[in-house]
C-alpha positions in Angstrom: 0.0 0.0 0.0 1.3 3.5 -0.9 2.1 6.1 1.7 -0.8 8.2 0.5 -3.2 5.3 0.8 -1.9 4.4 4.2 -2.1 7.9 5.5 -5.5 9.0 4.1 -8.6 6.9 4.9 -11.1 8.3 2.3 -10.8 7.7 -1.4 -12.0 11.2 -2.4 -9.3 12.9 -0.3 -6.7 10.5 -1.7 -7.7 11.6 -5.2 -7.5 15.3 -4.3 -4.1 14.9 -2.6 -2.7 13.0 -5.6 -3.8 15.9 -7.8 -2.6 18.7 -5.5 0.8 17.4 -4.5 2.4 17.5 -8.0 1.0 21.0 -8.5 2.5 22.2 -5.3 5.8 20.5 -6.0 5.8 22.2 -9.5 5.3 25.6 -7.9 8.1 24.9 -5.4 10.5 23.8 -8.2 9.7 26.8 -10.4 9.8 29.3 -7.5 6.1 30.2 -7.6 5.0 31.5 -4.2 2.2 34.0 -5.0 -0.6 31.5 -5.8 -4.0 31.4 -4.2 -6.3 28.7 -3.1 -8.3 29.5 -6.1 -5.3 28.9 -8.4 -4.8 25.5 -6.8 -8.5 24.6 -7.2 -8.2 25.6 -10.9 -5.0 23.7 -11.4 -6.6 20.4 -10.3 -9.4 20.8 -12.7 -12.2 22.0 -10.4 -14.3 25.2 -10.5 -15.3 25.1 -6.8 -13.9 23.1 -3.9 -15.2 23.7 -0.4 -12.9 21.1 1.1 -9.5 22.6 0.1 -8.5 23.2 3.7 -9.1 19.5 4.6 -7.2 18.4 1.5 -4.2 20.6 2.3 -4.2 19.2 5.8 -4.0 15.8 4.2 -1.1 16.9 1.9 0.9 17.9 5.0 0.0 14.6 6.7 1.4 12.7 3.7 4.7 14.7 3.8 4.9 14.1 7.5 4.5 10.4 7.0 7.1 10.2 4.3 9.6 12.3 6.4 9.0 10.0 9.4 9.4 6.8 7.3 12.6 8.0 5.7 13.9 9.8 8.8 14.4 13.1 7.0 13.2 16.7 6.9 10.8 17.7 4.1 9.7 21.4 3.9 6.0 22.1 3.9 4.4 23.0 0.6 1.3 24.5 2.1 2.8 28.0 2.5 3.0 28.4 -1.3 -0.8 28.6 -1.4 -2.3 31.7 0.0 -5.5 33.7 0.7 -6.1 36.1 -2.3 -6.9 39.1 0.0 -4.2 38.8 2.6 -1.5 37.0 0.5 -1.0 34.8 3.6 -2.1 31.2 4.4 -5.5 31.1 6.2 -6.0 30.4 9.9 -6.0 26.6 9.3 -2.2 26.9 8.7 -1.9 26.5 12.5 -1.6 22.8 11.6 1.9 23.6 10.3 2.7 26.0 13.1 0.5 25.7 16.2 1.1 29.4 17.1 0.6 30.8 13.6 -2.5 32.7 14.5 -0.7 34.4 17.4 2.2 35.7 15.2 0.5 38.9 14.2 2.8 41.0 12.1 5.4 38.2 12.2 3.2 36.0 10.0 4.6 37.3 6.8 8.2 36.8 7.7 7.5 33.4 9.0 5.7 32.4 5.8 8.5 33.9 3.6 10.9 31.6 5.4 8.8 28.6 4.7 8.4 29.5 1.1 12.2 29.9 0.8 12.8 26.4 2.3 10.3 24.8 -0.2 11.7 26.6 -3.2 15.3 25.8 -2.3 14.6 22.1 -1.5 16.4 19.9 -4.1 14.7 16.6 -3.5 11.1 17.2 -4.8 11.5 14.7 -7.6 12.5 12.1 -5.0 9.4 13.0 -3.0 7.2 12.4 -6.1 8.8 9.1 -6.8 8.4 7.9 -3.2 4.7 8.9 -3.3 4.3 7.2 -6.7 3.2 10.4 -8.4 4.0 11.9 -11.8 5.3 15.4 -12.3 2.7 18.1 -13.0 2.6 19.5 -16.5 0.4 22.6 -16.7 -0.2 22.2 -20.5 -0.7 19.2 -22.8 1.4 19.0 -26.0 -1.7 20.1 -28.0 -2.2 23.1 -25.8 1.5 24.1 -26.1 1.2 23.9 -29.9 -1.8 26.2 -29.7 -0.1 28.7 -27.5 3.2 28.8 -29.5 1.5 28.9 -32.9 -1.6 31.0 -32.5 -2.4 31.6 -36.3 -4.4 34.7 -35.4 -6.6 36.5 -38.0 -8.3 38.8 -35.6 -8.5 42.1 -37.5 -8.2 45.6 -36.2 -9.7 47.5 -33.3 -13.5 47.2 -33.1 -16.2 49.4 -31.6 -16.4 47.3 -28.3 -12.7 47.4 -27.8 -12.5 51.2 -28.3 -15.5 51.8 -26.0 -14.2 49.4 -23.3 -10.7 51.0 -23.0 -12.2 54.5 -23.0 -14.7 53.5 -20.3 -11.9 52.0 -18.1 -9.7 55.1 -18.6 -12.6 57.3 -17.5 -13.8 55.0 -14.7 -10.8 53.2 -13.3 -12.7 52.6 -10.1 -14.6 49.8 -12.0 -11.3 47.8 -11.6 -10.7 48.9 -8.0 -8.4 51.9 -8.8 -9.6 54.9 -6.8 -6.6 57.1 -6.2 -5.7 57.9 -9.8 -3.5 60.9 -10.5 -3.3 60.4 -14.3 -5.0 58.2 -16.9 -4.7 57.9 -20.7 -5.4 55.6 -23.6 -2.8 54.7 -26.3 0.1 55.5 -24.0 3.4 54.9 -25.9 6.2 52.8 -24.3 9.8 53.2 -25.2 9.5 50.0 -27.2 6.8 51.7 -29.4 4.0 49.6 -28.0 0.8 51.4 -27.2 -1.0 50.6 -24.0 -4.8 50.4 -24.2 -5.1 52.1 -20.8 -2.3 53.6 -18.6 -2.7 54.8 -15.1 -0.5 56.5 -12.5 -1.8 56.2 -9.0 -1.3 58.8 -6.2 1.2 56.5 -4.5 3.3 56.4 -7.7 2.3 53.0 -9.0 2.3 52.7 -12.8 -0.5 50.6 -14.2 -0.8 49.0 -17.6 -4.2 47.6 -18.7 -4.5 45.5 -21.8 -8.1 45.3 -23.0 -9.8 42.5 -24.9 -13.5 42.6 -26.0 -16.0 39.9 -25.3 -15.7 38.4 -28.8 -11.9 37.7 -28.4 -11.2 34.0 -29.0 -9.1 31.9 -26.7 -5.9 32.4 -28.7 -6.4 36.2 -28.7 -6.6 36.1 -24.9 -3.4 34.0 -24.9 -1.8 36.7 -27.0 -2.9 39.4 -24.6 -1.3 37.5 -21.7 2.0 37.5 -23.6 1.6 41.2 -24.4 1.3 41.8 -20.7 4.5 39.9 -20.1 6.2 42.1 -22.6 4.7 45.3 -21.2 5.9 44.5 -17.7 9.4 43.9 -18.9 9.5 47.2 -20.9 8.0 49.2 -18.0 10.5 47.6 -15.6 13.4 48.5 -18.0 12.0 52.1 -18.1 11.9 52.2 -14.3 15.6 51.1 -14.2 16.8 53.9 -16.5 14.8 56.4 -14.6 16.5 55.3 -11.4 13.1 55.1 -9.8 11.4 52.6 -7.4 7.7 52.9 -8.1 5.5 49.8 -8.2 4.4 48.4 -11.6 1.1 46.6 -12.2 -0.1 44.9 -15.4 -3.6 43.7 -15.8 -5.5 42.0 -18.7 -9.2 42.9 -18.8 -12.0 41.4 -20.9 -15.8 41.5 -20.8 -15.6 38.0 -22.1 -14.8 34.8 -20.1 -11.4 33.2 -19.8 -11.1 29.6 -20.8 -9.4 27.1 -18.5 -6.3 27.3 -20.8 -6.4 31.1 -20.5 -6.5 30.9 -16.7 -3.7 28.4 -16.5 -1.5 30.4 -18.8 -2.2 33.6 -16.9 -1.4 31.9 -13.6 1.8 30.3 -14.9 3.1 33.6 -16.1 1.8 35.5 -13.0 -0.4 37.9 -15.0 -3.3 39.4 -13.2 -6.6 39.4 -15.0 -10.2 40.4 -14.7 -12.7 38.6 -16.9 -16.5 38.9 -17.4 -16.4 42.4 -16.1 -19.5 44.6 -16.4 -19.5 48.2 -17.5 -22.2 50.8 -17.4 -23.1 52.1 -20.8 
């Protein structure tokens, strides 16, 4: 009997742990520490999952069992998955550290230390082998071909696209931006790229917003994600030559709905997005 089967008594939780562990190991190996519980739910192919706390408890129990069996130390993976609002693990993390909920302002430093241990651990492939699990691959070969060879024939800017970017520029609060000192459309970067919407917040943050209308096909959204990657890199380079230290945010916005592939790609490349947004005409 495998360690997972011996440690977990219910078949449903076993299945969830067998899906979650390779994802968490992948995040650790690739240095990804900003993911949310929602990202993990999506990565294991679910839209909703009310039992994620229990499943993460089981993930830790399995790692504890393997560490005890092999008489070794294995870092926790649970710190890599965080609450979207606080960017910290939720209260149930006290299973990892009994005094977690008493740490107050020290929580963030504590979690950063755990993240570092997980990312720098060099034996995750061994852990997967011992648990009889395959490595996680975020994309199938077919999906990779689609992403790398988009074959787009999308046409120019349409009415909805123009109206959407102008609305966001005039009403940035619809995306949660309230302290805006400057806003414009078609802002030109040093690379010659034109940003759909550009904001400067009162705290100095520079915001780039790429806009896609509801009719955008999956591959056009994928292209938008890579556009955001490029825009961030250019804005970061501009910040460097300015000798400045302001924050940079890049956001992909659409009134349409992201596909599962779009969500996975955005999460893998750490691109923030807002889909299915509503605007007032």
